[in-house]
LUMBA-943773 format. One record per residue (C-alpha): residue number from 1; residue in three letters; x, y, z. Coordinates in Angstrom, 3 decimals. Layout:
NUM, ALA, X, Y, Z
...
***
This chain:
1, MET, 27.097, 6.311, 10.085
2, SER, 27.239, 3.170, 13.354
3, LYS, 28.341, -0.388, 12.304
4, THR, 25.081, -1.276, 14.414
5, ARG, 22.949, 1.430, 12.572
6, ASN, 24.330, 0.066, 9.078
7, TYR, 23.827, -3.544, 9.947
8, ILE, 19.854, -2.460, 11.325
9, THR, 18.818, -0.351, 8.061
10, TRP, 20.256, -3.003, 6.117
11, ALA, 18.310, -5.630, 7.529
12, LEU, 14.901, -3.100, 7.246
13, THR, 15.986, -2.339, 3.571
14, ILE, 16.300, -6.343, 2.846
15, LEU, 12.819, -7.242, 4.696
16, LEU, 10.890, -4.184, 2.784
17, ALA, 12.882, -5.560, -0.590
18, LEU, 11.252, -8.892, -0.165
19, ALA, 8.124, -7.538, 1.152
20, TYR, 7.473, -5.183, -1.988
21, LEU, 8.326, -8.411, -4.195
22, ALA, 5.684, -10.190, -3.141
23, ALA, 2.946, -7.098, -2.882
24, GLY, 4.362, -6.491, -6.501
25, TYR, 4.425, -9.537, -7.676
26, SER, 0.525, -10.370, -6.219
27, LYS, -0.657, -7.398, -7.537
28, VAL, 1.191, -7.754, -11.460
29, SER, 0.165, -12.127, -11.298
30, GLY, -3.543, -11.055, -10.807
31, ALA, -3.973, -12.878, -7.168
32, GLU, -7.729, -12.335, -6.941
33, MET, -7.219, -10.816, -3.299
34, MET, -5.367, -7.820, -5.055
35, VAL, -8.017, -7.587, -8.191
36, GLN, -11.087, -7.612, -5.547
37, GLY, -8.970, -4.727, -3.051
38, PHE, -8.453, -2.555, -6.035
39, ALA, -11.550, -2.758, -7.248
40, SER, -13.295, -2.428, -4.405
41, TYR, -11.207, 1.331, -4.032
42, GLY, -12.757, 2.459, -7.460
43, LEU, -9.161, 2.162, -9.120
44, PRO, -9.078, 0.362, -13.060
45, ASP, -6.795, -3.220, -13.750
46, TRP, -4.222, -1.433, -15.410
47, PHE, -3.577, 0.865, -12.399
48, ARG, -3.136, -2.360, -10.214
49, VAL, -0.462, -3.650, -12.409
50, ALA, 1.283, -0.202, -12.959
51, ILE, 1.884, -0.072, -8.617
52, GLY, 3.021, -4.034, -8.767
53, SER, 5.279, -3.296, -11.186
54, LEU, 6.719, 0.046, -9.220
55, GLU, 6.478, -2.302, -6.215
56, ILE, 9.132, -5.029, -8.417
57, VAL, 11.013, -2.484, -9.604
58, GLY, 11.409, -0.179, -6.211
59, ALA, 12.058, -4.010, -4.289
60, ILE, 15.378, -4.595, -6.717
61, LEU, 16.362, -0.325, -6.316
62, LEU, 16.100, -0.649, -2.844
63, LEU, 19.195, -3.330, -2.719
64, ILE, 21.329, -1.343, -4.758
65, PRO, 23.382, 1.301, -2.610
66, ALA, 23.407, 3.939, -5.226
67, PHE, 19.645, 3.664, -5.811
68, THR, 18.488, 2.769, -2.042
69, GLY, 17.260, 6.393, -1.367
70, MET, 15.727, 7.181, -4.663
71, ALA, 13.863, 4.022, -4.038
72, SER, 12.345, 4.304, -0.561
73, PHE, 11.307, 8.124, -1.697
74, GLY, 9.599, 6.568, -4.409
75, LEU, 8.123, 3.823, -2.262
76, SER, 7.085, 5.987, 0.362
77, ILE, 5.152, 7.886, -2.109
78, ILE, 2.772, 4.813, -3.136
79, MET, 2.708, 4.237, 0.830
80, ILE, 0.985, 7.521, 0.978
81, GLY, -1.348, 6.014, -1.794
82, ALA, -1.931, 3.428, -0.070
83, LEU, -2.675, 4.513, 3.600
84, ALA, -5.278, 7.192, 1.980
85, CYS, -7.167, 4.079, 0.187
86, HIS, -7.266, 2.491, 3.471
87, VAL, -8.754, 5.411, 5.337
88, MET, -11.324, 6.278, 2.891
89, PHE, -12.346, 2.872, 2.866
90, PRO, -13.333, 1.140, 6.086
91, PRO, -11.581, -0.521, 7.884
92, ALA, -8.831, 2.150, 8.245
93, SER, -6.994, -0.645, 10.047
94, ALA, -6.285, -2.830, 7.097
95, GLY, -4.037, 0.617, 6.363
96, ILE, -1.335, -0.030, 9.232
97, ALA, 0.760, -2.168, 7.339
98, ALA, 1.301, 0.554, 4.346
99, LEU, 1.686, 3.113, 7.771
100, ILE, 4.588, 1.336, 9.216
101, PHE, 6.187, 0.443, 5.588
102, PHE, 6.639, 4.314, 5.647
103, ILE, 7.762, 4.961, 8.891
104, ILE, 10.327, 2.234, 7.938
105, LEU, 10.966, 3.881, 4.294
106, THR, 11.146, 7.368, 5.594
107, TYR, 14.186, 5.720, 8.337
108, ILE, 15.885, 4.059, 5.149
109, TRP, 15.154, 7.597, 3.168
110, LEU, 17.287, 9.579, 5.908
111, THR, 19.764, 7.715, 6.422
112, ARG, 20.573, 7.092, 2.528
113, LYS, 19.254, 9.922, 1.141
114, ASN, 23.078, 11.496, 0.927
115, VAL, 24.353, 8.299, -1.271
116, VAL, 25.255, 9.760, -4.343
117, PRO, 24.995, 7.453, -7.278
118, VAL, 28.419, 6.521, -8.992
119, PHE, 27.423, 7.681, -12.489
120, LEU, 26.539, 11.153, -10.888
121, GLN, 29.408, 11.291, -8.574
122, LYS, 31.724, 13.654, -11.279
123, TYR, 28.853, 16.174, -11.729
124, LEU, 27.716, 16.471, -8.376
125, ILE, 30.749, 16.185, -6.565
126, HIS, 34.098, 18.435, -7.050
***
């Protein structure tokens, strides 16, 4: 991978990690907007906390090179669910951020998917 592409990938990764930390924290801490949003989709309160927790863990794992690929894949699954909720409950334009995050996560996954965690290398690479 070229140096420029590596820098771009890391910049996007760090920005997304910060965004997921903030979003996850607002969900877990019970920010009124998040509570109302999940309630409007008919989702239980525990689900908001679970998604927020997964976003925080995913944000941290995005920053650890051995786990970046896996974290971007997992967070992209959450973004598919978020996008589905936004499409089913108007306005669909509220899902634009989820779509953009999904696209960036897909780019990160495609770039980092072949990075094998160190603890698995002895089993997978001969």
